[in-house]
N, C-alpha and C positions, 0 to 999 in steps of 0.2 A: 488733372490733379494726380500727382505721383503718390500712390498709396504705399510705395516702398519706404517712404520717409518715416523713420521712427520718430514718435513724439514722446518726450519724457515728461511725466507729470510728478511733481514733487509735492508730498503731503506731510508737513510737519505735524506731529501728534503729541498732544499732552492732555492727559485726563479727560478724554472725551468719549468714554465708553457708551454714553447714551445716544451719541449721534454718529459715531464712527462707521457703523455698518451701512447706514444710509449714504454716507459719503463714499465709501469704498464700492458700493453697488453701482452707484451712479457713474463712477470712473470705469469700472470693469465693463459695464454695459454700453460703452460708447459705440456709435455706429462706425467710427474710425478705430480699427482694431489694433493697428500696428503701434501699440503703446508700450512704454516702459514706466512702471508705476513704483516710485520710491517713497516708501513710508519711513520717516525718521522719527522714532519714538524718543522724545526728549525727557527720559527719566519718569514716565507716568507712574503713578502709584496706585492706579485703578487697573482695570482689566484691558486697557487700550492696547498694550504690547501684545497680550495674548490674542486679541482679536485680529491684529495685523498678521501674526504668525499663522493663525487658522486660515485667513484668506489667501496667504501666500502659498500654502499647501495646495490650495484649490485652483490657483491661477499662477502659472509660471512667469507671468509678465511682472509680478509684484516682488520687489526686493525690500527687505526690512532691515533697517539699521538701528540698533539700540545704543543709547548714550546716556550718560549721567545728565541730570537737568542742567542746562547751561543757557537756556533762553532760545527764542524762536529764530533769531538770526544765525546762531550757530547751527541750529537744525536745518534751515534752508541752505546754508553753505555746504553741509555734508551732502545734501541733495545735489547741488551744483557740481561738487567734486566728483560725484558718481554718475552723473547724467551723460548719456551717450547719444541722444536723440538729436536730429537736425534742429527740432524746435523744442522749447521748454515752456511748460506751463506750471502754475501753482494752484493748489486748491486747499483751503483751510479745512481741517479735519472735522469741523462742526457744520460745514455747509455742504451743498451738493450741486451738481451740474445737470443741465439738460442733456438728453441722449445725443444730440447732434452737435454739441458745442465744439468739440475738438475738430470734427469734420469741417464745420462751417469756418472756423478760424483758420485751419490749415489751408483750406481751399483758397480762402481770401489772401493769405500770406503768399501763397505760391503764385497766384495770378498776377499780383502787382510787385512780387519780390520785396515784400515789406520786412522791415525789421521788427515791427510790433503790430500785431493784429488784436483789436479791441472789440469787445461786444458789450451790450447793455446788460443790466442785471436787475434782479428783483430783491427786495428785503422781505424776510419772512419773520413775522412777529406774532406770537401767541396764535398760531394757526392761520394767520392771514398773510397772503402774498400780495405785495405791492410793487408792481413794475415801476422803475424809475422813468421819469419824464424829463426831457431836456427842454428848457425854455427857448433856447436858441438852436438852430439846425446845425449839425455837424456835417461837413462836406462828405459826399459818398465816395469821392475819389481819393487820390493820395494826399496824406497829411504831413506836413513837415514836423520835425521834431520839436521846433519851437512852439508850433500851434498845438501839438499834443500836450506839451507842458502847460500852455495857457488854458486848455480845456480842464485839465486836472485842477488848476488853481482857481478857476472861475466856477466853483462847484455849484453855486446857486443857479447858474445858467446851464450847466452841463451835468446834471446829477447822474446821467447814465454813463459818464466816462470815468471820472475819479481817478485819483493817484494810486489806488490799490493795484497789486500785481495779479490778483486772482481772476480778473475778467480779461486777461491779456495772454497772448502766446508770443514768446520771444524767439526770434531766430538766434540759435545757439552761438553762431560765430560773431554775432553783434554784441554779445555780452560776456564773451570768453574771459575777458579781464576784469569783470565786474564781480564784487562780493558784497555780501550784506555786512554793515559794520556791526560787530559783535558787541559793541558798547551801547548799541541802540536796540531795544526790543519792543519799542512802540513808535511808529513812525518810520520803521525800517523800509517799509514798502515804498512810500513815496520818495524817499531818498534813492532807493535802487532804481525806481522808475525814471526819476529825473536824470540820473547818471546815464541811463539807457537812452532816453529820448533825446538828450542833449549831446550825445556822442557824435562824432563827425559822420555826416552822411546818413543819419538815421531818419527814416520816414515810416509812416504807418497807415493803417486803414481802420475804419470803424463800421461795425455792423450794428444797426439800431434794432436789435432784437434781444430781449432778455433771456440769456442763456445760462446765467449763474444765479444760484439761490444763496443769498447772504442771510444767515440766521442771526437775529438779534437776541442776545441772552444776557442776563444781568451780571453773571460772573466771568464774562469775557474780559480781556485786557482793556478793550475800548471803553468798558463801563466801570473800570476800577476807580476807586476813590483814593488811591495812594499817590501822593505828590511825587514820589521818586520815579515811579513808572511814567507818569504823565509828563514829567519834564524831558523825557527822551525825545518826544516829538517836537518840543520846542528847539532842542539842539539840532534835530533833523532839518528844520526849516532854516536855521541859522546857516547850515552847510549848504542847503539848496541856494540860498541867497548868494553865497560865495561862489558856488558853481556857476549860476547864471551870469554873474559879473564877470567871471573868468572867460566864459564862452561868448561874451559880447552881446547877451540878450538883455541889455539893461532896460529896454523899453517895457519889459514885463516884470521888472523887479518889485514894483510897487504891489503887485498881486501876491507875491511871496510874503512881503512884509505885512500885508493885511491878513493873510493866513496865520502868519506867526503871531500877530496880536490876538487872533481868536484863541489859538491854543494857550497863549500866555493867560488869557482871561479864564480859561477852563481850569488851569492850574491854580490861579488866584481864587477862584471859587471854592475849590477843594480845601486850599490852605486856610481860607476863612472859616469854613466849616469845622475844621479840626483844630483851629487855634494856632496855626503855624503862621504867626504874623511877620516873621522875617521873610519867609517865602512870599507871603501876600504882598508885602511892600516891594520886594524884588521884582515881582511880576507886574505890579502897577507901573513901576518905573520903566520897564521894558515896554509896556503898552504906550506910555507917555511919548517915548522916543519915536514911535512909528504911528501915532495917532492920526496924522494927516493921511497916511497911506490907508489905514483902516477906514477912515471916513470916505476917502475917494473911492474905495472898492465896495462900499456898502451904501452908496447914495440912494439906491432904490429900496433899501430896507431900514426905514427909520426905527423899527423896533429893536434892531441890532445895535444902532447907534445909541439908543436910549439905554440899553443894558450896560454898555460900556461907560457911558457917562455916569450912570448910577454906581457902578463898581469903583470908579475913580473919585467919587464924590465930587464930580465936576459941576461947578455952579457958574458956568460961563467962561471958564479959562479956556485958553487956546493953546494947543500943543503943536510943535513943529514935527 
């Protein structure tokens, strides 16, 4: 392993003063020390920016960028624009990582010359840590880009892989022309990952060890009850479907449509709760368009199919 390789860690920061120090300490104290830590403060109104500056004064590897609030995708792009490492990783500012995460991912990427190295992760909820378990085994050797995309889409079978970017290390030259879509601030991760995985000649590796700690909290974007934000991920999956068709991976497109239906159903539930019946009917219609794909990808999960049937008011109708 060449420890001379610099690894850039991008941390988008927004109003996380309660969790930020734990995050920064976990990155600073990595066993792999040749790091460049880029903290992008996205217009925080709490003390997050001050915390970043305080840690930057103590550790010269930390660079802090302050910007007006413009969304997580713009913040990540600022990180990408300023990253100089051979490899690039991302850490959400309310999460933290195990001390050897960077070292293990870097070693794995170097050994097989991978474009993407992936590790398992744990969920942290109300003081409880739950390591993710894969129902099906992920190969320990080289993984094609198509299979990486499939593992991310078959989430119920490969919970420890996922389409997030924070449990992954990317070879910088393999993503040099990729950027986060700044019109999408929820689901931007999976869109970026899809673009990276399906790029020409990309392959990766997986380490089945939970090295990332993903904090579950009620006021995060993933738990928001705002229709506008939630529709971003629906758009993200539309673009992923187009990308998969363009790259000739049509044999896995039904998995994208199934995931698209799931997120459309989440938007539909929120719309129903707040009385936004126009959005509710629009999402129901989107689900009906790809109901067969959703059924096909959830054959082993009758409770999920029952939920969709109830949402659609389905009394035996068949949808193509």
